[in-house]
N, C-alpha and C positions, 0 to 999 in steps of 0.2 A: 554526516558520516557516510551516508550512501553516495553523496555527491563526490566525496574524496575517492571512494571505491570506483565509482563510475569513471572519474578522470584518470585514475591510475590504471584501470584495466583497459581503457581505450587507447592509452599511449604505451601499451605493452610492446614487446619485441616482435609482434606479428604472428605469434602463435595463436591458434584458435582458443577462444575463451571457453571456460566451462559454462555449463548451462546456467548456473546460479549467478554468474557475473555478466550475463547478457543485459544490455540496456533495458530491454522490455521487462525482464524479471526484476531488475533493480527499481524501475519505475513503479511496478506493481507493488513491491514490498514497501516502498515509500508511501504509497496511497493506503496500503493496508495498515501501516502503523498510525497514520493520521486517523483512519476510521476507528481503530482500536482506542486511541486516545480520546476521541469524541465519545465513544461508547462508555469509557470509564467516567468521563465527565457527566454523561447521562445518569449513570447509576449514583454518582455522588449527589447530583441535583435531586434525584428522586428520593434518596435516603435522607437528605437534608430538608425535605419538605418544600421545595421551591414551588412556585405557582405552576398549575397544570399547563398554562399557555407557554411558559418558558420551557418546561419539560417537553412539550410537544414540538417546539421549534428545534430543540436539541436532538430529539428522536428523528425528526425529518432530515436533519443534517447527517445523522448516522446512516440513514437509508441511502441518501445521496452518495456519501463516501463509499459505502460498501457496494453500491451499484457501479461506481467507477472501477472498483477493484474487480468486480465480476467481468466488466467489459474488457479490462486489460488481461485478465486470465484467458478469456476466450480468444484474444488476439495473439497470444504468445505461441510461437512455433515450437511445438514439443518434439520436433524431429531429433532423434538420438543418433549420434554418429557411431559407426562401428570401428572403434579404435582398438 
């Protein structure tokens, strides 16, 4: 879905994109959704009583995904235009 938005917004009529449709923001949102999905899987695994080693691997992946989101947030240009 975000790929379709990214493609559609990049082939627009040349008007400046709104902040939420910038490529960097869409990439960050894509990674955030992946991190949230992994977090939901972590809670399911924990509640279902999976082995601690498996839960630890899932938790480590959550940390990695959220770390990527943090990097992307820090790299986004939050400059607001005066329109």
